Every structure is written in structure tokens, then in C-alpha cells.
C-alpha positions as CSV (number, residue, x, y, z in Angstrom):
1,L,0.0,0.0,0.0
2,L,2.8,2.4,0.9
3,K,4.4,1.9,-2.5
4,K,1.1,2.6,-4.3
5,M,0.5,5.7,-2.2
6,S,3.9,7.2,-2.8
7,G,2.9,9.0,-5.9
8,L,-0.1,10.5,-4.2
9,A,1.0,11.5,-0.7
10,S,3.9,11.5,1.7
11,C,3.2,9.4,4.8
12,D,4.3,10.0,8.3
13,F,4.1,7.2,10.8
14,L,3.5,7.5,14.5
15,D,4.0,4.7,17.0
16,G,1.6,4.4,20.0
17,P,3.2,5.1,23.3
18,C,2.1,1.8,25.0
19,V,4.1,-1.4,24.7
20,L,2.0,-4.5,24.4
21,G,2.4,-7.2,27.0
22,D,5.8,-8.6,27.7
23,D,7.4,-7.2,24.5
24,S,10.8,-6.4,26.0
25,A,12.1,-5.1,22.7
26,G,9.2,-2.6,22.5
27,D,8.3,-3.5,18.9
28,R,4.6,-4.1,19.5
29,R,3.1,-0.8,20.3
30,C,-0.5,0.4,20.6
31,W,-2.4,3.6,21.5
32,W,-4.0,2.0,24.6
33,M,-3.8,-1.5,26.1
34,P,-6.7,-3.9,25.6
35,G,-9.0,-4.6,28.5
36,D,-9.2,-7.9,30.3
37,E,-12.4,-8.8,28.5
38,T,-13.0,-8.4,24.7
39,G,-14.9,-5.2,24.1
40,K,-14.1,-3.8,27.6
41,P,-11.6,-0.9,28.0
42,H,-8.5,-1.3,30.1
43,P,-8.8,0.0,33.6
44,E,-6.2,2.7,32.9
45,W,-7.7,3.6,29.5
46,A,-8.2,7.3,30.2
47,S,-4.6,7.9,31.2
48,Q,-3.3,5.8,28.3
49,W,-5.4,7.8,25.9
50,E,-4.2,11.0,27.4
51,C,-0.6,10.0,26.8
52,S,-1.5,9.0,23.2
53,R,-3.5,12.2,22.7
54,Q,-0.3,14.2,23.6
55,V,1.8,12.2,21.1
56,I,-0.8,12.7,18.3
57,R,-1.4,16.4,19.1
58,A,2.4,17.2,19.1
59,R,2.7,15.7,15.6
60,L,-0.5,17.3,14.2
61,L,0.8,20.7,15.3
62,D,4.0,20.3,13.2
63,P,4.3,23.1,10.6
64,G,2.7,22.1,7.3
65,G,-0.1,20.1,8.9
66,Y,-1.8,17.0,7.6
67,D,-4.6,16.4,5.1
68,G,-5.7,13.1,6.6
69,V,-5.2,10.2,8.9
70,L,-4.8,6.5,8.2
71,G,-5.0,3.9,11.1
72,F,-5.0,0.2,11.4
73,S,-6.7,-1.8,14.1
74,N,-6.0,-0.1,17.4
75,G,-4.6,2.8,15.3
76,A,-7.9,3.0,13.4
77,A,-9.7,3.3,16.8
78,A,-7.3,6.0,17.8
79,A,-7.9,7.7,14.4
80,A,-11.6,7.6,15.2
81,M,-10.9,9.2,18.6
82,L,-8.8,11.9,16.8
83,L,-11.6,12.6,14.3
84,A,-14.3,12.8,17.1
85,E,-12.1,15.1,19.2
86,A,-11.2,17.3,16.2
87,E,-14.9,17.9,15.6
88,Q,-15.0,19.3,19.1
89,G,-11.9,21.4,18.5
90,A,-9.4,19.4,20.6
91,F,-7.3,18.5,17.6
92,P,-6.5,20.3,14.3
93,K,-9.1,19.1,11.8
94,V,-8.0,16.9,8.9
95,R,-9.8,16.5,5.6
96,F,-10.4,12.7,5.7
97,G,-9.8,9.4,7.5
98,I,-8.9,5.9,6.3
99,L,-9.7,3.3,8.9
100,C,-8.5,-0.2,8.3
101,S,-9.7,-3.1,10.4
102,G,-10.9,-0.7,13.0
103,Y,-13.4,-0.7,15.9
104,R,-15.3,1.9,17.8
105,P,-13.5,2.7,21.1
106,D,-15.7,2.4,24.2
107,A,-15.2,6.1,24.9
108,L,-17.2,6.9,21.7
109,R,-20.0,4.5,22.6
110,F,-22.5,7.4,23.1
111,I,-20.9,9.9,20.7
112,G,-22.0,10.5,17.2
113,P,-22.5,10.9,14.5
114,I,-19.3,12.6,13.4
115,C,-20.1,15.0,10.5
116,G,-18.0,16.9,8.0
117,V,-15.1,14.4,7.6
118,P,-15.3,11.8,4.9
119,T,-14.0,8.3,5.9
120,L,-13.1,5.1,4.1
121,H,-13.5,1.9,6.2
122,V,-11.5,-1.1,5.0
123,S,-12.0,-4.5,6.6
124,G,-11.3,-8.1,5.9
125,D,-14.3,-10.4,5.6
126,S,-12.2,-13.1,7.4
127,D,-10.7,-10.9,10.1
128,P,-10.3,-13.0,13.3
129,H,-9.9,-10.0,15.5
130,I,-12.5,-7.4,14.4
131,T,-16.0,-8.8,13.9
132,A,-18.5,-7.6,11.3
133,D,-20.5,-6.0,14.1
134,Q,-17.5,-4.0,15.3
135,T,-16.9,-2.8,11.8
136,E,-20.6,-1.8,11.5
137,D,-20.5,0.0,14.8
138,L,-17.5,2.1,13.7
139,L,-19.2,2.9,10.4
140,A,-22.3,4.1,12.3
141,L,-20.1,6.7,14.1
142,F,-19.7,8.7,10.9
143,A,-22.3,10.6,8.8
144,S,-22.6,13.4,6.4
145,P,-20.8,12.5,4.2
146,A,-21.8,8.9,4.6
147,P,-18.7,6.7,5.1
148,T,-17.3,4.7,2.2
149,R,-16.8,1.0,2.9
150,H,-14.6,-1.6,1.3
151,A,-14.6,-5.2,2.3
152,M,-11.5,-7.1,1.3
153,H,-12.6,-10.6,0.2
154,N,-10.9,-13.6,1.8
155,A,-8.8,-11.3,3.8
156,G,-7.9,-11.2,7.5
157,H,-6.6,-8.6,9.9
158,H,-4.2,-6.5,7.8
159,V,-3.9,-3.3,5.8
160,P,-4.7,-3.7,2.1
161,S,-2.0,-5.3,0.1
162,R,-3.7,-6.9,-3.0
163,T,-4.0,-4.8,-6.2
164,D,-7.8,-4.5,-6.1
165,D,-7.8,-3.4,-2.4
166,T,-4.9,-0.9,-2.7
167,K,-6.5,0.6,-5.8
168,V,-9.6,1.4,-3.7
169,V,-7.5,3.1,-1.0
170,C,-5.4,5.0,-3.6
171,D,-8.5,6.2,-5.6
172,Y,-10.1,7.3,-2.3
173,L,-7.0,9.1,-1.3
174,A,-6.7,10.9,-4.6
175,S,-10.3,12.0,-4.4
176,Q,-9.7,13.6,-1.0
177,L,-6.4,15.4,-1.6
178,P,-6.3,19.0,-2.9
179,A,-5.5,19.3,-6.6
180,S,-1.7,19.9,-7.1
């Protein structure tokens, strides 16, 4: 996907500040730790999100700004948080979001719909981690414009990599960026 996007946009990658489990090398990072039960937030979610919020805010305030945000899995959930908080003025606004294999964070359970920011939601129809219900719940968070959805066939929990799927993302990206 990154190779295909290179002619359209420059990408800047952020790592979440939380290290997953017993990863002593610190290679497996996230924006907040998972709860003890599926679908339940971690007991320290609020402080973990505050730390993540500061990392994201610092980058978004860099000179030059950003047109959009792309997130995968926990990163897609963090991108949804960013878009929700940007609507309330807590973050600089971005023009669009691309959310891959994402879910609706518990903190956004009673929030919505988010208006004014177009989103593309990409999910694998064989994703063992994010259910179809979780995908639908995240989609329901966004309205006006209605979110665009792309289901990757015979695909699990990953960012688009096949030609058909990357084309959808690149076409969407091109439609959201200002003309050069």
C-alpha cells in the first residue's frame, strides 16, 4: 500500500506510546492497552489515551499540517478518537480518515454521528480480531458525508496489500487530496 500511495501522498508514521504485554524489545506498540475482556476498556484507558493524545497532538501541530489520517486496528480506533475530538476542537481538523480493520472505542459508545469528515473503512471479511458487528459499529459513528466501505474478500486482519484493495484506497486518497 505504501508503494502505491507514494505518488499521491507522503506518509508520516506514528507509534503508539504503549508497549503491548511482555514485549521487552518494545516492537509491538499500541495507543492503549486492551481490556481484560473483549470489548471492555483497560482500567487505565483514560490515562493511556491522554498520553496517546499528547503524542498525536504534538505531531499534528507540526508546521505544514496533515490532510488526513490512516489507522490500522487499534490505530484505526485512535484515528476515530482523533476525528471525534477534532470535531470538538481538541485537535486540528483533517480532511479525511482511512480506517483499516478498526473498531469503535468504548469512549465513543454514546458519541456521534461525526459529521464533516469523509472516511473510508476497510475490513477483511475473514478478520479473526475485528468482527463484522464491530466494523458496522465504527461505520455508524460517521455521517454526512456517509462513510465509504470496502470489504476485502478472503482477507484477515491487515492493511490492504492486494492490487484491487490498494486501488480502492489510492483512488479514495486521490479523491480527498487537494489538486496539485
